[in-house]
C-alpha positions in Angstrom: -15.4 -20.7 15.2 -12.0 -22.5 14.6 -13.4 -25.7 16.1 -16.4 -25.5 13.8 -14.1 -25.1 10.8 -12.1 -28.1 11.8 -15.2 -30.2 12.3 -16.5 -29.2 8.9 -13.1 -30.1 7.3 -13.1 -33.5 9.0 -16.6 -34.1 7.8 -15.6 -33.3 4.2 -12.7 -35.8 4.4 -14.9 -38.5 6.0 -17.5 -38.1 3.3 -15.0 -38.2 0.4 -13.2 -41.3 1.8 -16.4 -43.1 2.6 -17.6 -42.5 -0.9 -14.5 -44.0 -2.3 -12.9 -40.8 -3.5 -9.2 -40.9 -4.3 -6.4 -38.8 -2.6 -6.7 -36.1 -5.3 -10.4 -35.5 -4.4 -9.5 -35.4 -0.7 -6.8 -32.7 -1.4 -9.2 -30.7 -3.4 -11.9 -30.9 -0.8 -9.5 -29.6 1.9 -8.3 -26.8 -0.4 -11.9 -25.7 -1.0 -12.7 -25.8 2.8 -9.7 -23.6 3.6 -10.1 -19.8 3.2 -7.1 -17.5 2.4 -6.2 -15.1 5.3 -8.1 -11.8 5.3 -5.8 -8.7 4.6 -5.5 -6.4 7.6 -4.5 -2.8 8.2 -1.5 -3.9 10.2 0.1 -5.2 7.0 0.3 -1.7 5.7 3.3 0.5 6.5 2.8 4.3 6.0 5.6 6.8 6.1 4.7 10.5 6.1 7.1 13.4 5.5 6.7 17.0 6.5 7.9 20.0 4.6 10.3 22.9 5.4 11.5 23.0 9.0 8.5 20.9 10.1 6.5 24.1 10.7 3.9 24.2 7.9 3.1 20.5 7.5 1.4 19.6 10.7 -1.4 18.0 8.7 1.0 15.1 8.2 0.9 14.6 12.0 -2.9 14.7 12.0 -3.1 12.2 9.2 -0.6 9.9 10.9 -2.8 9.9 14.0 -5.9 9.1 11.9 -4.1 6.2 10.2 -2.8 4.7 13.4 -6.3 4.8 14.9 -7.4 2.8 11.9 -4.9 0.1 12.7 -2.2 1.1 10.1 1.5 1.3 11.0 2.1 5.0 10.4 5.1 7.2 11.2 5.9 10.8 10.5 9.3 12.2 9.6 11.1 15.5 8.8 12.0 16.0 5.2 15.5 14.9 5.7 14.3 11.6 7.2 13.7 10.2 3.7 16.9 8.3 3.7 16.1 6.6 7.0 12.7 5.6 5.5 14.2 4.2 2.3 16.8 2.3 4.3 14.3 0.8 6.7 12.0 -0.3 3.8 14.9 -1.9 2.0 16.1 -3.7 5.1 12.6 -5.1 5.8 12.2 -6.2 2.2 15.5 -7.9 2.3 14.4 -9.9 5.4 11.2 -11.0 3.5 8.9 -8.6 5.3 7.0 -7.5 2.1 4.3 -5.4 3.6 2.2 -2.9 1.6 4.3 0.3 1.4 2.7 3.7 1.3 4.6 7.0 1.3 3.0 10.4 1.8 4.5 13.9 1.7 3.8 17.6 1.7 5.8 20.3 -0.1 9.5 19.5 0.3 8.3 16.3 2.0 6.4 15.5 -1.2 9.6 16.1 -3.2 11.4 13.6 -0.8 8.9 10.9 -1.8 10.5 10.9 -5.3 13.9 10.4 -3.7 12.6 7.4 -1.8 10.9 6.0 -4.9 14.1 6.3 -7.0 16.2 4.8 -4.2 14.0 1.8 -3.9 13.5 1.5 -7.7 17.3 0.9 -8.0 16.8 -2.0 -5.6 13.7 -3.4 -7.4 11.6 -2.8 -4.4 7.9 -1.9 -5.1 5.9 0.9 -3.5 2.2 0.4 -3.6 1.1 4.0 -3.2 2.7 7.5 -3.0 0.5 10.5 -2.2 1.9 14.0 -2.6 0.4 17.3 -1.4 1.8 20.3 -3.5 5.1 18.8 -4.5 7.3 21.8 -5.5 9.9 19.9 -7.6 8.4 16.6 -8.7 10.4 14.1 -10.6 9.1 11.5 -13.1 7.4 8.6 -11.3 9.5 5.5 -11.6 8.3 2.1 -12.6 8.3 0.5 -9.1 5.4 2.7 -8.0 2.1 1.0 -8.5 -0.3 3.9 -7.6 0.5 7.6 -7.4 -1.9 10.4 -6.3 -0.8 14.0 -6.5 -3.0 16.8 -4.9 -1.8 20.1 -6.2 -2.7 23.8 -6.9 -1.2 26.0 -9.6 -0.3 28.5 -6.9 3.4 29.0 -7.5 4.3 26.0 -5.4 2.4 22.9 -6.5 3.2 21.1 -9.8 1.7 18.4 -11.9 3.4 15.1 -11.8 4.5 13.1 -14.9 5.3 9.4 -15.3 8.7 8.1 -16.3 8.8 6.4 -19.7 8.7 2.9 -18.2 6.0 3.7 -15.6 3.0 1.4 -16.0 1.1 2.1 -12.8 -1.9 4.3 -12.0 -1.1 8.1 -11.9 -3.8 10.6 -10.7 -3.1 14.4 -10.8 -5.9 16.1 -8.8 -5.9 19.8 -9.6 -7.4 21.8 -6.7 -6.5 25.3 -8.0 -10.2 26.2 -8.0 -10.6 25.4 -4.3 -10.0 28.8 -2.7 -10.3 27.3 0.8 -6.9 25.6 0.3 -3.4 27.0 0.0 0.1 25.6 0.0 0.2 25.7 3.8 -3.3 24.2 4.4 -3.7 21.6 1.6 -2.2 18.8 3.7 -4.6 19.6 6.6 -7.9 19.1 4.7 -10.1 16.5 6.3 -11.7 15.9 2.9 -8.3 15.0 1.4 -7.4 13.0 4.4 -10.5 10.9 3.9 -9.7 10.4 0.2 -6.2 9.2 1.1 -7.5 6.8 3.7 -10.1 5.4 1.3 -7.3 4.9 -1.4 -5.2 3.0 1.1 -8.2 0.8 2.1 -8.8 0.1 -1.6 -5.2 -1.0 -2.0 -5.6 -3.3 1.0 -8.7 -4.8 -0.6 -7.2 -5.3 -4.0 -3.4 -5.3 -4.2 -2.8 -7.2 -0.9 -5.6 -9.7 -1.6 -4.1 -10.4 -5.0 -0.7 -10.8 -3.5 -1.9 -13.3 -0.9 -3.7 -15.2 -3.7 -0.6 -15.4 -5.8 1.4 -16.6 -2.8 -0.9 -19.5 -2.1 0.7 -22.9 -2.8 -0.4 -24.5 -6.1 -2.2 -27.8 -5.9 -0.4 -30.6 -7.7 -2.6 -33.1 -9.5 -1.8 -36.7 -8.8 -2.4 -39.5 -11.3 -4.9 -42.1 -10.4 -3.6 -45.6 -10.2 -5.0 -48.0 -12.9 
């Protein structure tokens, strides 16, 4: 397939030169024959945080396994691992490794996602997506978060999430109080919610990452034709 693309590109150049086209036309022809790289799951980094004592949040482990099987780079942490997560993301960003960043948490782990967001916001580092399951003490969503999904129940634990005054992203509060099959200790284990999260991540890969790659493409400079 690569050989075929090179052959086609060579044919385009030959045709344009033989027809007397100038260097600008050749440059444009080459640009049109080249395709931007296709976004892949491996360019998405997902960090998941469990709740209290790692006991009641094993759905985070299950979701981690599902994400890794889909090709994402997913890791699961205890609640107090949020500082290590924020530090690693900041170090990678500083080295120019600007992957899609996704953070997911349950209960106290959901609360910790706000700590990560605020820490990275102070460093002007974006987070493409945060997903929380029954955050117990949510903070306003800072401006560096592009998409935020909060699954919660009004059951004495979960809370609705609010945006900070300068937040301009997408915020979705999904009230699951009426779903009696869920509780604070089972909400993060729901296969249905896992599927929704994975679809949201896939949508971000298709849209946000593709837009980022397009913006990063070198701009073509127009050359003046000689008289």
